[in-house]
C-alpha positions as CSV (number, residue, x, y, z in Angstrom):
1,M,66.1,21.5,57.1
2,D,69.8,21.2,56.3
3,M,70.3,17.5,55.8
4,N,74.1,17.9,56.1
5,K,73.5,18.7,59.7
6,T,71.0,16.1,60.6
7,D,71.9,12.9,58.7
8,I,71.4,9.9,60.9
9,I,74.4,7.6,61.3
10,D,74.2,4.2,59.6
11,P,72.8,1.7,62.2
12,K,75.8,-0.7,61.8
13,S,78.3,2.1,62.5
14,K,76.2,3.2,65.5
15,R,76.5,-0.1,67.2
16,R,80.3,-0.3,66.7
17,R,82.2,-0.2,69.9
18,L,84.3,2.9,70.0
19,P,87.2,3.9,72.3
20,P,86.1,6.3,75.0
21,D,87.6,9.4,73.5
22,E,86.0,8.7,70.1
23,R,82.7,7.9,71.7
24,R,82.8,11.1,73.7
25,Q,83.6,13.1,70.6
26,Q,80.8,11.4,68.7
27,I,78.4,12.4,71.4
28,V,79.6,16.0,71.4
29,D,79.5,16.2,67.6
30,G,76.0,14.7,67.5
31,A,74.9,17.1,70.3
32,V,76.1,20.1,68.3
33,A,74.0,19.1,65.3
34,F,71.0,18.1,67.4
35,F,70.9,21.3,69.5
36,A,71.4,23.5,66.4
37,E,68.3,21.8,64.9
38,V,65.9,21.6,67.8
39,G,67.3,24.1,70.4
40,L,68.7,23.6,73.9
41,E,65.4,22.2,75.1
42,G,66.0,19.1,73.0
43,K,65.8,15.9,75.1
44,T,68.9,13.8,75.7
45,R,66.9,10.6,75.1
46,H,66.2,11.8,71.6
47,L,69.8,12.7,71.1
48,A,70.9,9.2,72.3
49,K,68.4,7.6,69.9
50,R,69.7,9.6,67.0
51,L,73.3,8.5,67.9
52,G,72.2,4.9,68.3
53,I,73.3,4.7,71.9
54,T,71.4,4.3,75.2
55,Q,70.7,7.4,77.3
56,S,72.6,5.7,80.2
57,L,75.7,5.4,78.0
58,L,75.5,9.1,77.2
59,F,75.4,9.9,80.9
60,N,78.5,7.7,81.4
61,Y,80.3,10.4,79.6
62,F,78.4,13.5,80.8
63,E,77.0,13.6,84.3
64,S,74.1,15.9,83.2
65,K,72.6,17.6,80.3
66,E,74.2,20.8,81.5
67,S,77.7,19.3,81.3
68,L,77.0,18.1,77.8
69,I,75.9,21.6,76.8
70,E,79.1,22.9,78.3
71,A,81.0,20.6,76.0
72,V,79.0,21.9,73.1
73,Y,79.7,25.5,74.1
74,A,83.4,24.8,74.4
75,Q,83.6,23.1,71.0
76,V,81.5,25.6,69.0
77,Y,82.6,28.8,70.7
78,I,85.5,28.9,73.1
79,D,87.9,26.3,71.6
80,R,87.7,27.9,68.2
81,L,88.6,31.5,69.2
82,S,92.2,32.4,68.2
83,P,94.3,33.2,71.2
84,D,96.3,35.9,69.3
85,W,93.4,38.1,68.2
86,S,93.8,40.4,71.2
87,Q,97.5,40.9,70.5
88,R,97.0,41.4,66.7
89,L,94.3,44.1,67.3
90,V,96.7,46.3,69.3
91,D,99.7,45.8,67.0
92,R,100.3,49.4,65.9
93,S,102.9,48.4,63.3
94,V,99.8,47.5,61.2
95,P,97.2,50.1,60.3
96,L,94.0,49.8,62.3
97,R,91.8,49.3,59.3
98,D,94.0,46.3,58.3
99,R,93.8,44.9,61.8
100,M,90.1,45.2,62.0
101,L,89.6,43.7,58.5
102,A,91.9,40.8,59.4
103,F,90.0,40.1,62.6
104,Y,86.5,40.3,61.1
105,T,87.5,38.2,58.1
106,D,88.7,35.4,60.5
107,Y,85.8,35.9,62.8
108,S,83.2,35.8,60.1
109,K,84.5,32.4,58.9
110,L,84.1,31.1,62.4
111,I,80.6,32.4,63.1
112,F,78.9,32.3,59.7
113,E,78.0,28.7,60.2
114,Y,74.8,26.8,60.8
115,E,75.7,25.4,64.2
116,W,77.2,28.6,65.6
117,M,74.3,30.8,64.6
118,R,71.5,28.4,65.5
119,I,72.9,27.4,68.9
120,F,73.7,31.0,69.8
121,M,70.2,32.2,69.0
122,F,68.5,29.2,70.7
123,S,70.7,29.9,73.8
124,G,69.7,33.5,73.8
125,L,66.0,32.8,73.6
126,A,66.3,30.3,76.5
127,G,68.1,32.9,78.6
128,A,71.1,30.5,79.0
129,E,74.2,31.8,80.7
130,L,76.3,30.6,77.8
131,N,75.6,33.7,75.7
132,R,76.3,36.1,78.5
133,R,79.7,34.4,79.2
134,Y,80.6,34.4,75.5
135,L,79.7,38.1,75.0
136,D,81.5,39.0,78.2
137,H,84.6,37.2,76.8
138,M,84.3,39.0,73.5
139,N,83.9,42.4,75.3
140,K,87.0,41.9,77.4
141,M,89.3,40.2,74.8
142,I,88.2,41.9,71.6
143,L,86.0,45.0,71.9
144,Q,87.7,46.8,74.8
145,P,91.2,46.5,73.3
146,L,89.8,47.6,70.0
147,L,88.0,50.6,71.5
148,G,91.3,51.6,73.1
149,E,92.9,51.6,69.7
150,V,90.1,53.7,68.2
151,H,90.5,56.3,71.0
152,A,94.2,56.4,70.6
153,L,94.1,57.0,66.8
154,S,90.9,59.2,66.5
155,A,91.4,62.8,65.4
156,N,87.8,63.5,66.3
157,S,86.9,65.2,69.6
158,K,83.8,63.0,69.7
159,T,85.2,59.5,69.5
160,A,83.5,56.2,69.5
161,D,82.1,54.5,72.7
162,M,81.4,50.9,73.4
163,E,77.8,51.1,72.0
164,D,79.2,52.3,68.7
165,L,81.6,49.4,68.6
166,W,78.8,46.9,69.5
167,N,76.7,48.3,66.7
168,L,79.6,47.6,64.2
169,H,80.1,44.1,65.6
170,G,76.4,43.3,65.7
171,G,75.9,44.5,62.1
172,I,78.6,42.1,60.9
173,V,77.2,39.3,62.9
174,Y,73.7,40.0,61.4
175,I,75.0,38.9,58.0
176,G,75.1,35.3,59.4
177,I,71.8,35.7,61.2
178,R,70.1,36.6,57.9
179,Q,71.5,33.5,56.3
180,H,71.0,30.8,59.0
181,I,68.1,32.2,61.1
182,Y,65.9,34.2,58.7
183,R,67.0,32.2,55.6
184,M,67.3,35.5,53.6
185,P,69.7,36.1,50.7
186,C,73.2,36.9,51.8
187,P,76.4,37.7,49.9
188,D,78.4,34.5,49.0
189,D,81.5,36.5,50.0
190,P,80.8,38.8,53.0
191,S,84.2,40.4,52.8
192,L,83.0,43.4,50.8
193,A,80.1,44.1,53.3
194,I,82.5,43.8,56.2
195,E,85.0,46.2,54.5
196,H,82.3,48.8,53.9
197,A,81.1,48.5,57.6
198,V,84.6,48.9,58.9
199,D,85.3,51.9,56.6
200,R,82.1,53.6,57.6
201,F,82.9,53.2,61.3
202,L,86.5,54.5,60.9
203,Q,85.4,57.5,58.8
204,A,82.7,58.4,61.3
205,F,85.2,58.8,64.0
206,A,88.1,60.2,61.9
207,V,90.4,57.4,62.9
208,E,93.9,57.9,61.5
209,Q,95.2,55.1,59.3
210,D,99.0,55.6,59.2
């Protein structure tokens, strides 16, 4: 267990009266660590105990467990996505390889984290709607524009399809899965593995780089 993610707050600090915004953020931060450790089936009464608050106080800030999970989803996934990724991926003043490497370098820093990987995997196993919404967002905002660029710049009559692009994307994400789910050795710096994956993809479909 990663103790950095599950340290219990000092009892004196837990009892301190906090302004509403700080208390709400404390609950969300605690919920991120809690659900990453135990999964989305974790009980709110256990979360409240860990935070040193009553369950009723928790529900003063979130009307249901589902609304709390929505706040976790927003903090871990949606709020951290860069709004300019879509525009940068279609900027043809920059070679496509450079665009893809810039995106996946930024994206890997976002997702190769304990909370991101653990909550995403727990959510998928639970059949939660959060994963489907997130993947739909990634498909529309990232993969579809990127596929359009691949098609436009490919010199190959057999160009990539969406499944090929998901294979590339999934292979990069799997680096983080190995680290945080399977606890297998992973490169300290994944940039070289990402670079090789992008190069193999572009070479397979003869994508022009100028």
